[in-house]
C-alpha positions as CSV (number, residue, x, y, z in Angstrom):
1,M,49.8,15.6,-29.5
2,V,46.9,13.9,-31.8
3,V,44.1,16.5,-33.0
4,S,41.7,14.3,-34.6
5,V,38.0,14.4,-35.7
6,P,36.2,11.1,-36.1
7,I,34.1,9.6,-38.7
8,R,30.3,11.2,-37.5
9,P,28.3,8.0,-36.7
10,R,25.2,9.0,-38.5
11,M,26.6,10.5,-41.7
12,R,24.7,9.7,-44.8
13,W,27.1,8.5,-47.6
14,A,26.2,10.7,-50.8
15,H,28.7,8.5,-52.7
16,A,30.2,5.0,-53.3
17,V,33.5,5.1,-51.2
18,L,36.7,4.3,-53.6
19,A,38.4,2.2,-51.4
20,V,41.5,3.1,-52.3
21,C,43.5,4.3,-49.7
22,V,46.4,6.3,-50.9
23,G,48.7,5.0,-47.8
24,G,52.1,6.0,-46.9
25,L,52.4,8.2,-48.9
26,A,56.6,8.5,-48.7
27,A,57.7,11.3,-45.7
28,T,60.4,13.4,-47.0
29,S,63.4,14.5,-44.8
30,A,62.7,17.8,-43.0
31,F,63.8,20.7,-45.2
32,A,65.6,23.8,-43.6
33,E,63.1,25.6,-45.8
34,D,59.5,27.6,-45.3
35,A,57.8,24.6,-46.8
36,S,57.9,20.8,-47.0
37,P,57.8,19.3,-50.4
38,W,54.1,18.7,-52.1
39,V,52.7,15.4,-50.9
40,K,51.0,14.4,-54.1
41,D,48.1,11.6,-54.7
42,Q,46.1,11.5,-58.1
43,H,43.6,14.2,-57.1
44,S,45.2,16.3,-54.3
45,S,48.3,17.7,-52.6
46,V,49.2,18.2,-49.1
47,R,52.5,20.1,-47.5
48,L,53.4,21.5,-44.1
49,V,54.3,25.4,-44.0
50,A,56.3,27.3,-41.4
51,G,55.7,30.7,-40.2
52,S,56.9,33.1,-37.8
53,R,58.6,32.1,-34.4
54,T,57.9,34.0,-31.0
55,D,59.9,32.4,-28.2
56,G,57.7,29.3,-27.7
57,V,55.0,29.8,-29.8
58,L,54.9,29.1,-33.7
59,L,52.8,29.8,-36.7
60,G,52.2,27.0,-39.1
61,G,50.1,25.6,-41.9
62,I,48.7,22.5,-43.5
63,A,48.3,23.4,-47.4
64,F,45.8,21.6,-49.6
65,K,45.4,21.6,-53.5
66,L,42.8,19.9,-55.0
67,Q,42.0,19.2,-58.9
68,D,38.7,21.3,-60.0
69,G,35.6,19.4,-59.2
70,W,36.8,17.8,-56.0
71,K,36.6,18.9,-52.5
72,T,37.7,18.0,-48.6
73,Y,35.9,18.5,-45.4
74,W,35.5,20.4,-42.5
75,R,36.0,19.4,-38.9
76,T,32.4,18.9,-38.9
77,P,31.5,17.6,-42.8
78,G,27.6,17.7,-43.0
79,D,25.1,15.1,-43.9
80,S,28.0,13.3,-45.5
81,G,31.9,13.3,-45.8
82,V,35.2,12.3,-43.6
83,P,36.7,15.2,-41.5
84,P,40.4,15.5,-41.6
85,R,42.4,14.0,-38.9
86,F,45.9,14.8,-37.8
87,D,48.6,13.1,-35.8
88,F,51.5,15.0,-34.9
89,A,53.1,12.3,-32.9
90,G,56.6,12.0,-33.0
91,S,57.4,15.6,-33.6
92,D,60.4,17.1,-31.9
93,N,60.0,19.5,-29.0
94,V,56.4,19.9,-29.6
95,A,54.0,20.2,-26.5
96,S,51.0,20.8,-28.4
97,V,49.5,21.8,-32.0
98,S,46.1,23.5,-32.3
99,V,44.4,23.5,-35.8
100,L,42.4,26.3,-36.3
101,W,39.5,25.9,-39.0
102,P,38.4,28.7,-41.9
103,A,35.0,29.2,-42.5
104,P,33.6,26.3,-44.6
105,M,31.4,26.5,-47.8
106,Q,28.5,24.1,-48.0
107,Y,27.8,21.8,-51.0
108,P,25.1,19.6,-52.0
109,D,25.9,15.8,-51.5
110,G,24.2,14.5,-54.3
111,A,22.0,12.5,-52.1
112,G,19.8,15.3,-50.6
113,G,21.9,16.7,-48.4
114,T,24.6,19.2,-47.5
115,S,28.2,18.7,-47.0
116,F,30.6,21.3,-45.6
117,G,34.1,21.9,-46.9
118,Y,36.5,23.3,-49.2
119,K,37.5,23.3,-53.2
120,H,40.9,24.3,-54.8
121,Q,43.2,25.3,-52.2
122,L,43.0,25.4,-48.4
123,L,45.7,26.5,-45.9
124,L,45.0,25.3,-42.0
125,P,46.7,27.3,-40.0
126,L,48.5,25.7,-36.8
127,R,49.3,27.4,-33.4
128,I,52.1,25.2,-32.3
129,M,53.8,25.3,-28.6
130,A,57.4,23.9,-28.1
131,K,58.5,22.3,-25.0
132,Q,61.6,24.2,-24.9
133,P,61.5,27.8,-26.6
134,D,65.0,27.5,-27.2
135,K,65.2,24.4,-29.1
136,P,65.0,23.6,-32.4
137,V,61.5,22.4,-33.6
138,T,60.6,19.7,-36.3
139,L,56.9,18.7,-36.8
140,R,55.9,15.7,-38.0
141,A,52.6,14.8,-39.3
142,T,50.4,12.3,-40.3
143,I,47.7,13.9,-42.7
144,S,44.2,11.7,-43.1
145,Y,41.5,13.2,-45.4
146,A,39.2,12.5,-47.9
147,V,38.9,14.0,-51.4
148,C,35.3,14.0,-53.3
149,E,33.9,14.3,-56.6
150,K,31.6,11.3,-57.5
151,L,33.3,9.0,-55.6
152,C,35.5,9.9,-52.3
153,V,38.9,8.7,-51.9
154,P,40.5,8.4,-48.7
155,V,44.0,9.7,-48.9
156,E,46.6,9.3,-46.1
157,A,50.0,11.4,-46.3
158,R,53.0,12.2,-43.7
159,S,55.4,14.8,-43.9
160,E,57.6,17.1,-41.7
161,L,59.5,20.3,-41.4
162,A,61.8,21.8,-39.4
163,F,61.3,25.4,-38.3
164,T,64.3,27.2,-38.6
165,S,63.7,30.8,-38.2
166,S,62.1,33.8,-36.7
167,A,60.3,35.1,-40.1
168,S,59.1,33.2,-42.9
169,A,58.2,33.8,-46.4
170,E,55.0,32.0,-46.1
171,D,54.0,34.6,-43.3
172,A,51.6,36.5,-45.6
173,E,49.9,33.3,-46.7
174,L,49.2,32.1,-43.2
175,M,48.3,35.7,-42.2
176,A,45.6,35.6,-44.9
177,A,44.5,32.3,-43.7
178,L,44.0,33.5,-40.4
179,Q,41.8,36.3,-41.7
180,T,39.2,33.5,-42.9
181,V,39.2,32.0,-39.4
182,P,35.6,32.8,-37.7
183,Q,36.4,35.5,-34.6
184,P,34.9,34.8,-31.0
185,A,31.6,36.2,-30.5
186,R,28.8,36.1,-28.3
187,V,25.0,36.0,-28.5
188,G,23.6,39.5,-29.1
189,D,27.0,41.3,-29.9
190,D,26.8,44.6,-31.8
191,N,28.8,43.1,-34.7
192,V,28.0,44.0,-38.5
193,L,26.9,40.4,-38.7
194,A,25.3,38.8,-35.4
195,V,23.6,36.1,-33.8
196,R,20.8,38.1,-31.8
197,G,19.0,35.3,-30.2
198,V,18.7,31.5,-29.8
199,W,15.6,29.4,-28.4
200,R,13.6,26.4,-28.7
201,E,10.1,25.8,-30.1
202,G,9.3,22.3,-29.1
203,D,12.0,19.9,-31.5
204,K,13.3,22.7,-33.5
205,V,15.9,25.8,-32.4
206,L,15.7,28.8,-33.9
207,V,18.6,31.5,-34.3
208,D,17.7,35.0,-35.2
209,V,20.5,37.1,-37.1
210,T,21.2,40.2,-38.3
211,A,23.3,41.2,-41.3
212,P,23.9,43.8,-44.2
213,A,20.6,44.7,-46.0
214,N,20.6,41.9,-49.0
215,T,23.4,40.1,-47.5
216,E,23.6,36.3,-48.1
217,T,24.4,34.4,-44.8
218,T,25.1,30.9,-44.0
219,L,24.8,29.3,-40.6
220,F,26.4,26.4,-39.1
221,V,25.9,24.3,-36.0
222,E,28.0,21.7,-33.9
223,G,26.9,20.1,-31.0
224,P,29.3,20.0,-27.6
225,T,30.7,17.1,-28.6
226,L,31.6,15.3,-31.9
227,D,29.2,12.4,-31.9
228,W,26.3,14.8,-32.4
229,A,25.1,15.0,-35.7
230,L,22.7,17.9,-35.8
231,P,21.1,18.7,-39.6
232,P,22.3,21.8,-41.1
233,P,20.2,25.1,-40.3
234,Q,17.6,26.3,-42.8
235,L,16.9,29.8,-43.6
236,V,13.1,30.2,-43.1
237,D,12.7,34.0,-43.1
238,K,14.5,37.2,-44.1
239,S,13.2,40.9,-44.4
240,G,14.8,43.6,-46.1
241,D,16.5,45.4,-43.7
242,G,18.6,42.3,-42.9
243,R,16.9,40.7,-40.2
244,Q,17.4,36.8,-40.9
245,R,15.9,33.6,-38.8
246,F,17.3,30.1,-39.0
247,S,15.9,26.8,-38.0
248,F,16.8,23.1,-37.6
249,A,15.5,20.0,-35.7
250,L,16.9,18.4,-32.9
251,E,18.2,15.6,-34.7
252,G,21.1,13.3,-34.5
253,L,21.7,13.7,-30.4
254,P,23.9,10.5,-29.1
255,S,21.5,7.9,-27.4
256,G,20.2,9.2,-23.8
257,T,21.6,12.7,-24.4
258,R,19.5,15.8,-23.4
259,A,19.1,18.8,-25.2
260,E,18.4,21.2,-22.4
261,G,21.7,23.0,-21.1
262,A,23.7,22.0,-24.4
263,V,26.3,24.1,-25.3
264,L,26.1,24.6,-29.0
265,K,29.0,25.9,-31.4
266,L,27.1,28.5,-34.0
267,T,29.6,29.6,-37.1
268,L,28.0,32.4,-38.9
269,V,29.3,33.6,-42.3
270,G,28.3,36.2,-44.5
271,A,29.4,39.8,-46.0
272,G,33.1,39.2,-45.7
273,H,32.8,38.3,-41.9
274,A,32.6,35.1,-39.8
275,Y,32.0,34.7,-36.5
276,E,31.9,31.2,-33.8
277,I,29.3,31.6,-31.2
278,D,28.7,29.6,-28.0
279,A,24.9,29.2,-27.3
280,T,23.3,27.1,-24.4
281,L,20.2,25.8,-25.1
282,D,17.5,26.6,-22.3
């Protein structure tokens, strides 16, 4: 029941890592409420949130609050950074936990690169499957993440929360967070924001996008496994009617890996929409 993302092998650290781990932040006994107490360190706070329960499927969340000027990272951190990791071992009556990721922002990393993540507040929705639908569920989580300003501070927090009711006072916030999670789509879909084509030219990949006119869009790319470290796509062409072209180099592949046939995950964000598209490299 571990949902984790290891540190990327080729990431460039933009900052000196402050080797102070806020380890073992105290776990609090599960409350019969809709959210656990905040677990605080010097620059951030984190807690678990309980949402609605329908038979054996539960909606939950991991909420973060970050001090102004500090950020934490997406599941793929970009050129530098550490992705959050979550361990739900020790939970009661939990078969699986799926972490759903809102679309990230991109930020300069201070060393000429780009990192992907979040500032201020973040709520990661969780889809929790119970082993026995008619039995109580208690979620226990070890949450490992980094918060960065000029220094990066690793944090490890532990929290637990009992899911006790079929409806929750946190449902509205959880539903709002779900709306920021990219929707699944395909290349060529007729959406207001869409990927129209993906192809190779030598050692580069080109991605054609359509968007409403004068819309700023962002494209993220991930490899088929966590040890791919592809560079961020760059906008290389844009027309007034909303057609845009992105490009990125086929760099950062694991040793001995061929690009042909690889399935890349594209996340396209803009105009209040976000889509996640799988694209196979020919």
